N, C-alpha and C positions, 0 to 999 in steps of 0.2 A: 548797395542798398537792397535789402530784401527783408520782408516780414514773414515770419513763420506763424501761421494761425491754426489753432486747434479749436474745434467747435463741439464741445461736449453737448450731449442731448439734454435739452431742458425737460423737466418733469411733465409739463402739460402742453405748453405752446411757446412760441417765440424763439429767441436765439440766445446762446451763450457763446462768448468768444474769449479766447486767451491769445493775445498777439504779442510776440516778442520780436525785437529787431536789434541788431548790432549797430544800425545806422538808419534812422528815419529822417535824416536831414533833407531828403529830396521828396518828402511826402509819400505816405504809404496808404493804400486802401485797406481798411479794416473789415468792411462789410459792403459788398456790392449793392448798387442801386437795384430796386425792383420796379419795373414799369408800372406806373399808375398807383404805387403804394409808397407810404412813408415809413422809414425806420424810426422807431421810438425807443429811446434809451431810458431805462429805468434805474440802472446802477452803472457806475463807472469807477474804476480804480486805475491810477497811473502809478507805476513804480519806476524810479530812476535808478538803474542798477550800476551805473558807471560814473562818468564825468559830469560836472555841472552842466545843466542844459535847461532851456525853456521849451516846454512842450505845449503844442496846440492841438486840440481835438476839434474837428470841423466837419463840414459837409462839402463834398466835391473836391476836385483837384484842378488847379489852373497853373500851368507853367512851373510845375514842381513844388507848388505850395497849396495849402488849404484855400479853397475858394471863399468860404465863409466860416469864420471862427465861431464855435459854439462855446468852448471853454479855453481860456488862455489867450496869449501864452502864459503858462504857469512856470515861474522860475523855481527850479528844484535843485537841492544840494545832492551830493552823492549818497546813495543808499537810503533814499527817502520815498515815502508813498503818500498818496492822498486819495481819499475816496469820497464819492458823492452818491446819495440816493435821491431820486427825483420821484416823489409820490405821484405826480400826474404825468411824468415822463417828459423828455425833451423830444419834440417832434421835428424831424428833418423835413425839408421840402420834398414833396413827392418825386420819385425817380432820381434821388440823389444819394450818392454813396457816403458812408461814414469813413473819415480819414484822420490821420495823425501826421504831424510834422514836428521836427525838432531843430533847434539851433546848433546842435552838435552831432557828431558822428559817433556817439557813444550809446551803449545799450539801454533799452527801456522795455517795459512790459505794460500793456494795456489789457485790462480785464473788464468785460462789459456784459450786461444782459439786458434784454428788452424784447420788443415785439415788432412785427411788421404788419401794418394795417392800411 
């Protein structure tokens, strides 16, 4: 289980991340926690590139699973994508990481942008 994350530079502020994993079944950190600040997600896209799986986006990791689910689990068929825009953002608890978990050991991609305040 390993996630590969690229972080393109946003135009003005915040973060952009593109995370791919061949196996997120043990929970993966997408964006590290920042002391005293909250991660705010403004956009999120999940792509299921391989086998059928249910994907959960959350905050924190406990025992190889998402501590608190923010979205999901979302059941996804092979080669499907789903996107969300959050006009006011989804605000994570301060000093908590953004995470992903899957019910399968198959490939997925998570693309997100937002800010840290």
